[in-house]
C-alpha positions, 0 to 999 in steps of 0.5 A, spaced: 873 405 128 881 408 128 881 413 123 889 413 120 892 419 121 892 419 112 885 418 111 885 420 104 891 415 102 887 410 105 881 410 101 881 405 095 882 409 088 875 409 087 874 412 094 879 418 092 875 419 086 869 421 090 873 425 094 877 429 089 870 430 085 866 432 092 872 438 093 874 439 086 868 440 080 863 437 083 863 443 087 861 438 095 855 436 091 856 429 094 851 425 088 854 429 083 861 426 086 859 420 086 856 420 079 863 423 076 866 418 081 863 411 077 858 409 081 852 406 079 847 409 084 850 415 084 845 418 089 845 412 095 853 411 094 854 418 095 849 418 102 852 411 104 860 414 102 859 421 106 857 417 113 863 413 113 867 416 118 874 415 114 871 418 107 869 424 112 876 425 115 879 424 107 875 430 106 876 434 112 884 433 111 883 434 103 880 441 104 884 443 110 891 442 104 888 446 100 885 451 104 890 459 104 892 460 111 890 467 112 898 469 113 898 467 106 891 471 103 894 477 107 901 477 104 897 476 096 893 482 097 898 486 099 902 484 092 896 486 088 896 493 092 903 494 090 902 491 083 905 497 078 904 496 070 911 499 070 914 491 071 911 489 065 911 494 060 919 497 056 918 504 052 923 505 047 926 512 046 920 514 041 916 513 047 912 506 044 911 500 049 911 494 048 909 488 054 914 484 057 913 478 061 920 475 062 922 479 068 915 479 071 917 470 070 923 471 073 921 475 079 914 472 081 910 476 080 905 473 074 900 472 078 899 479 079 897 479 072 889 478 073 888 477 064 893 477 058 891 477 051 890 482 045 885 487 045 879 488 039 885 492 035 890 485 035 894 489 040 897 485 045 894 487 053 894 485 060 889 486 066 893 486 073 889 485 080 886 491 082 890 494 087 885 499 090 881 493 092 886 489 094 888 495 099 880 496 100 881 490 103 887 491 107 884 497 111 878 493 112 881 488 115 885 492 120 881 496 122 883 503 118 876 505 116 871 503 122 864 501 119 858 506 121 851 504 121 846 509 120 839 508 123 833 510 121 825 508 123 819 505 119 821 506 112 827 509 112 823 515 116 828 519 122 827 516 128 821 520 133 825 522 139 819 525 144 823 530 149 819 530 156 821 535 161 820 535 168 817 538 174 819 539 180 812 535 182 815 530 178 821 529 182 817 530 189 813 523 187 818 519 184 822 522 191 816 520 195 815 514 191 822 511 192 822 513 199 815 509 201 818 502 198 824 503 202 820 504 208 816 497 206 824 493 205 826 495 212 832 500 209 829 505 212 831 506 220 826 511 222 822 512 216 817 518 217 813 522 214 812 531 214 807 529 217 810 525 223 816 529 223 813 536 225 809 533 230 815 530 233 818 537 233 812 540 238 813 534 242 821 537 242 819 544 244 813 542 250 819 538 253 825 544 252 
């Protein structure tokens, strides 16, 4: 079955409702999405719909449309990091201030406002998105603060380190073992032992 490039548009209205509910209020719960779409038997219908290639393509298509690109995420974090309360407050000559969102609305900065309303005394109040949190997120993204990992032993105890001191005998034994392995492999042209070396030396002296 060939799936159209615009799979969502090729669905029936009822299936479109299922897709919209699935990626929306149903929070990717297929049975709940089928119920919201108006199917009489939500559970079996949900299983059937999620196996349909056209429905699956439509879900993926809609999720791609709704996803925020990485570049936009970084741009929004940068805006939040630069957010300034002075852009939303006006101070008069007496030092009193009032909240003014007019200019912020014109400049498109209202998206920096996390919450707007009134405090317990009925005074207008606004809260911007945390600039420090945005800065930390950007710093982490660009590796400005390399993460350090602290290693520990069982139960958080320090890691036990055992120091060893090699003696001259250890070094001699290790060298002898390596020479033995090389001799067995034929890697030495004339493998000799200290004893045979001495015997050859005596013979050379006699010939001289």
